[in-house]
N, C-alpha and C positions, 0 to 999 in steps of 0.2 A: 104331203100329198098322200091321199088315201085311196084314190081310184085305181084299181088294179089294171084296168085297160090303159090308162094314161101312163102308169109306171112302166108297163111292158112296151108301150109305144115309144116312150122316151128312150128306153134302153135300146130298142131295135133301131130307131132312127139314128141314134148316135153311132152304133156299130156299122150300120149300112153306109152312112156318110163317111166314116173313117176308112172304110174299105174301098169305096168307089170314087171319092172326090178329093180334090186338093183343098188346101186351106182357103184359097181364093174362091173356089166354087162353093164351099161350105158357107163362106161369108155372104156370097151372093144369094144363095138359097134361103138362108135364115133371115137376112135383112130384107129380102124381097117378100118374106112371109110376115113381115111386121114386127119381127123380134128386134130388140136392141141389145147391145153388149154391155155386160158388167165388166169393165176393164180393170177391176181390182184383182182379177185372177190373172196370174202369169200366163202368157201365151207362148208356149213352146211347142206343143203338139196339137194335132187336129182336135183331139178330145178336149183340150183346154179351150179351144175356140168355141166348140159346141157348148161346153159348160158355161162359158161367158154368156151365151144366149139363154141357156136354160135358167141360169141364176137370176136373170133379169125379169123373169115371168112369175106371176102368182099362179101356181098350178091348181089352185082351188077355184080360180075365177073362170067363168064360162068364156071369157075373152080368149083363152088359150085355144079353143076349138077352131075358130077360123084361121088362126095363125098356123096351127098344125096342118089344117086342110091345105093351106097355100103351100107349105113346105112339101107335102106329099104330092100335090098336083105338079109342082115344079120338078120334082124327081121323076114323076111319071112321064112328063113331057121332055125329058132329057133325050136329045137325039142320039147320043152316043151309046145308049143302052139297046140291046137286042130285045125283041119281043119276049124271049124266054126270061131275060132278067127282069123285065117289067112284070111279067106274069108271076114270077117267083116273089117279087116284092109285094104284089097285090095279095098273093096267097098267104104270105107271112103276116101281113097286116090283118087279113080276114081271120086268121087263126088266133090272133091277139084279141079280136073282137071289133075291129074297125069295120064299118059298114060302107060299101060302095053303092052308089045309085046304079041301077041296072043299065042305064044308058051311058054311064061314064067309063069309057075304056079308051084312053089315048093310045 
C-alpha cells in the first residue's frame, strides 16, 4: 500500500476501534462495511480481528474507499459517542486528509 492517506487512515481506525469498541462491535462495524475476514490470523485481541479484516482487502483497489466510508459512517452514527468524541474523530480524519461533505455531520 503506497497511499499515505490510506496508510494513516488504516492505522487511526485500528487504534480508535481498539480504544472504543468491543470485539463484537468491531466485527459488526467492519462486516457491515463490506469487509470479510481472513480467518488464517489468530484471533486473540481486538487488533487481531481488525487485521483479519484488513488482510482480506486489496488496499490498492478503489473498492476499499466505499468500504472505509461505510466503516467511518457507522462509527459516526454510534449513539454511545458524545458530540465531542465524534467531532474529535472527524478532526483527526480531516488532519489525515479524509474529506467530509459539508452537509454530512451526524
